[in-house]
C-alpha positions in Angstrom: 179.2 212.5 -68.0 177.2 215.1 -69.4 174.2 214.3 -71.6 174.3 215.0 -75.3 172.0 217.9 -76.1 171.2 218.4 -80.0 170.2 222.1 -79.3 173.5 223.1 -78.0 175.1 222.0 -81.3 175.9 224.8 -83.9 173.1 225.6 -86.4 174.9 223.7 -89.3 175.3 220.6 -87.3 171.6 220.7 -86.2 170.6 221.0 -89.8 172.7 218.0 -90.9 171.2 215.7 -88.0 167.9 216.6 -89.1 168.7 215.7 -92.6 170.2 212.3 -91.6 167.0 211.7 -89.3 164.7 212.4 -92.2 166.5 210.3 -94.9 167.1 207.3 -92.7 163.6 205.7 -93.1 163.7 205.9 -97.0 167.1 204.5 -97.2 166.3 201.7 -94.8 163.2 200.8 -96.8 165.2 200.6 -99.8 167.9 198.7 -98.3 165.4 196.1 -96.9 164.0 195.7 -100.4 167.5 195.1 -101.8 168.5 192.8 -99.1 165.2 190.7 -99.8 166.1 190.3 -103.5 170.0 190.3 -103.3 171.1 189.0 -100.0 174.9 189.4 -99.4 176.6 190.0 -96.0 177.2 193.6 -96.8 173.5 194.4 -97.3 172.6 192.5 -94.2 175.2 194.5 -92.3 174.3 197.9 -93.9 170.6 197.1 -93.1 171.5 196.4 -89.3 173.4 199.7 -89.2 170.4 201.6 -90.7 168.0 200.1 -88.3 170.1 200.8 -85.4 170.5 204.5 -86.5 166.6 204.7 -87.0 166.1 203.1 -83.4 168.6 205.7 -82.0 166.7 208.5 -83.7 163.3 207.2 -82.7 164.3 206.8 -79.1 166.2 210.1 -79.1 169.4 208.7 -78.1 171.2 210.8 -80.8 
């Protein structure tokens, strides 16, 4: 199975990948604060998704 290279993507896809990567941390912080004050199942699930996405970007899995 071939490795995923972000630089082989078209320029518009690389741009949106960079935008998503840059916006993940502020959204994750906001969601964490919201989860602390209003803990619902959906908020915890959404926070888990954002943490997983942030870790994937940080470890360069995406």
